[in-house]
C-alpha positions in Angstrom: 149.9 235.7 28.9 151.0 233.6 26.0 154.2 231.7 26.7 156.5 229.8 24.3 156.5 226.0 24.5 159.6 224.0 23.6 159.2 221.7 20.5 160.3 218.6 22.5 157.1 218.7 24.5 155.4 217.4 21.4 158.6 216.3 19.9 158.3 218.9 17.2 156.9 222.2 16.0 155.6 223.5 12.7 153.0 225.4 10.8 150.0 223.1 10.3 146.8 225.2 10.5 144.3 224.5 13.2 141.0 223.2 12.0 137.9 224.1 13.9 135.0 221.8 14.8 132.8 223.8 12.5 134.8 222.8 9.4 134.9 219.1 10.2 132.8 216.7 8.2 129.9 215.4 10.3 129.5 211.7 10.9 125.9 210.3 10.9 124.6 209.1 14.2 125.4 205.4 14.8 127.4 205.1 11.6 130.5 202.9 11.9 133.4 204.7 10.2 137.0 203.9 9.3 139.3 206.6 8.0 143.0 207.5 7.8 144.6 210.9 7.8 146.8 213.3 9.7 146.1 214.8 13.0 146.0 218.6 12.5 144.8 219.8 15.9 144.3 218.5 19.5 142.2 220.0 22.2 141.2 218.1 25.3 139.6 214.8 24.4 139.2 215.8 20.7 141.4 215.7 17.7 140.9 216.8 14.2 141.9 214.3 11.6 142.4 215.5 8.0 141.5 212.9 5.4 141.2 212.9 1.6 137.5 213.4 2.0 137.7 216.3 4.5 138.3 216.7 8.2 136.8 214.6 10.9 136.4 215.6 14.6 137.3 212.5 16.6 136.7 212.1 20.3 138.9 210.0 22.5 137.6 208.1 25.5 138.9 205.9 28.2 137.8 202.9 26.1 139.7 204.0 23.0 142.2 201.4 22.0 145.4 203.3 20.9 148.5 201.5 19.9 151.3 201.4 17.3 150.7 199.2 14.3 154.4 198.5 13.7 157.7 199.2 15.3 158.5 199.9 19.0 157.0 202.5 21.3 160.4 203.0 22.9 159.9 203.6 26.6 156.3 204.6 26.2 154.2 201.6 27.3 151.2 200.5 25.3 148.7 201.9 27.8 150.3 205.3 27.4 150.3 205.2 23.6 147.6 207.9 23.5 150.2 210.4 24.5 151.7 210.0 21.0 148.5 211.4 19.3 150.1 214.8 18.4 149.5 217.1 15.4 151.3 215.8 12.4 150.9 212.1 13.2 149.4 209.8 10.6 146.7 207.7 12.1 144.0 205.1 11.2 140.8 205.8 13.1 137.7 203.6 13.7 134.6 204.7 15.6 130.9 205.4 15.6 129.1 208.7 14.9 127.4 210.5 17.8 124.4 212.9 17.8 126.8 215.9 17.4 128.4 214.6 14.1 131.6 213.6 15.9 133.4 210.3 15.6 133.6 208.5 19.0 136.7 206.5 18.5 137.0 202.9 19.4 140.4 202.3 17.8 143.4 204.4 16.7 146.5 202.9 15.1 149.8 204.7 14.1 153.4 204.0 13.2 155.8 204.5 16.1 158.6 205.6 13.7 157.6 209.3 13.9 158.2 209.4 17.6 161.4 207.4 17.4 162.8 209.7 14.7 162.0 212.9 16.7 163.5 211.4 19.8 166.7 210.5 17.9 167.0 214.0 16.5 166.5 215.5 19.9 169.0 213.2 21.4 171.5 214.0 18.7 171.0 217.7 19.2 171.5 217.5 23.0 174.7 215.5 22.5 176.1 217.9 20.0 175.3 220.9 22.2 177.0 219.1 25.1 180.1 218.6 23.1 180.2 222.2 21.9 179.8 223.5 25.5 182.5 221.2 26.7 185.0 222.1 24.0 184.4 225.4 22.3 187.6 225.1 20.4 186.1 222.1 18.6 183.0 223.9 17.4 184.2 224.1 13.8 184.5 220.3 13.7 181.0 220.0 15.0 179.5 222.6 12.7 178.4 220.2 10.1 176.8 217.9 12.6 174.9 220.8 14.2 173.8 222.0 10.8 172.5 218.5 9.9 170.5 218.2 13.2 169.0 221.7 12.7 167.9 220.8 9.2 166.3 217.6 10.4 164.5 219.5 13.2 163.3 222.1 10.7 161.9 219.3 8.5 160.0 217.8 11.5 158.9 221.4 12.4 157.2 221.7 9.1 155.2 218.5 9.7 154.0 218.9 13.3 151.6 221.4 14.8 152.8 224.9 15.9 153.0 224.9 19.7 152.7 228.6 19.7 149.0 228.0 19.4 148.9 226.8 23.0 148.6 228.9 26.2 150.2 227.7 29.4 147.4 227.8 31.9 149.2 226.1 34.9 152.8 224.9 35.5 154.6 222.9 38.2 158.2 221.6 38.5 159.1 218.2 40.1 162.7 217.7 41.3 164.6 214.4 41.5 167.6 212.9 43.3 170.9 212.2 41.6 170.5 209.4 39.0 166.9 208.8 40.1 163.5 208.8 38.3 161.6 208.2 41.5 159.0 210.8 42.4 159.5 212.2 45.9 156.7 212.8 48.4 157.0 216.6 47.7 156.8 216.0 44.0 153.7 213.8 44.4 152.1 216.6 46.3 152.8 219.1 43.6 151.5 216.7 40.9 148.4 216.1 42.9 147.8 219.8 43.0 148.2 220.5 39.3 146.1 217.4 38.5 143.3 218.7 40.6 143.4 222.2 39.1 143.7 220.9 35.5 140.2 219.6 35.6 139.0 223.2 35.9 140.5 224.1 32.6 138.3 223.5 29.6 139.9 221.5 26.8 143.2 221.1 28.7 146.2 219.0 27.6 149.2 218.1 29.8 152.8 218.6 28.5 155.7 217.0 30.3 159.4 217.8 29.8 162.2 215.8 31.6 165.7 217.2 32.3 169.0 216.0 33.8 172.0 217.7 35.2 175.4 217.6 33.4 177.0 215.1 35.7 176.5 212.1 33.4 177.2 211.2 29.8 174.9 212.3 27.0 173.2 208.9 26.4 172.7 208.4 30.2 171.2 211.9 30.6 168.9 211.4 27.6 167.5 208.2 29.0 167.3 209.6 32.6 165.4 212.6 31.4 162.9 210.4 29.5 162.5 208.0 32.5 161.7 211.0 34.7 159.1 212.5 32.3 157.6 209.0 31.8 157.4 208.5 35.5 155.4 211.8 35.9 153.1 210.8 33.0 152.4 207.5 34.7 151.9 209.1 38.1 149.4 211.6 36.7 147.5 208.7 35.0 147.5 206.3 38.0 147.2 208.7 40.9 146.1 212.0 39.4 143.1 210.8 37.4 144.5 212.3 34.1 143.6 210.2 31.1 146.5 209.3 28.9 144.8 210.9 25.9 145.0 214.3 27.6 148.8 214.0 27.9 151.2 214.8 25.1 154.2 212.6 24.4 156.7 213.1 27.2 159.8 215.1 26.2 163.4 214.0 27.0 165.4 217.2 27.1 168.6 215.8 28.7 170.8 218.7 29.8 169.2 221.3 27.5 168.0 224.6 28.9 169.5 224.3 32.4 167.6 226.1 35.1 170.8 226.9 37.0 174.5 226.4 36.7 175.8 222.9 36.6 179.0 224.0 38.3 177.4 223.8 41.8 175.5 221.1 43.7 172.7 223.5 44.3 172.5 224.3 40.6 172.5 220.7 39.5 169.7 219.9 41.9 167.5 222.5 40.1 168.4 220.9 36.8 167.2 217.4 37.8 163.6 218.2 37.1 160.4 217.6 35.2 158.3 220.6 34.1 154.6 219.9 33.9 152.4 222.4 31.9 148.6 222.5 31.5 148.1 223.6 27.9 145.0 225.0 26.1 144.9 225.0 22.3 143.7 228.4 21.2 143.1 227.4 17.6 140.2 225.0 17.7 136.7 225.0 19.1 136.0 222.8 22.0 134.3 219.4 21.1 
């Protein structure tokens, strides 16, 4: 059953068409190649990069050097930079052609500003929503700010890949203590389970969304939700054997989309969570 995926999991959503492996320009065996373009699709360890000369099917490996050329990666560490390789991101790619006409990438470079911009918009939206919920009488005063955020999100939506093209194959939820981003023993058990099962899914990707309850301020909750999602990404890489290039940029959802009421302790405990989804892109052929 196809299920909707929130834009923050990839930091955005949009209408870029998926490009199949069959339409990609083949790279000659052993040919060293450099190209720049925009990622139009991701599936497993492969990504389609659209260049001025055509599309290239690039394959990521554990040895691929991925990093930002300029700017900061925020709270994403350099070794996790591969999680930023999402549809719509401009990249410079270097690699060598294999016997299947693919580009086995040795190096990928990108600007960190796309991620930073998307996070800033998401943070602004979460803060505005929190203000509106806390003071409905002031909604008129916030209307302009809400409209501006929605316009900015729509602009990013047009740039980044449509997440409706993904099926959710598996899902798990990890819960956290108040103010903590430390993964519990129970959470580690659940993550180990989904990591083991993910390997059975052809061309899988991992999407991670972090949340917080409403007990803290907007900026605190935004950072806490990102810390939680990043902690899960790191656990999956270090303990679950999931390569960073199979994980999408972790989403920081703050107090958005609460799973339960924040008016009770029980409800708040359900909102302090990270949702992990194993995704499969329906739109492109498997590399």
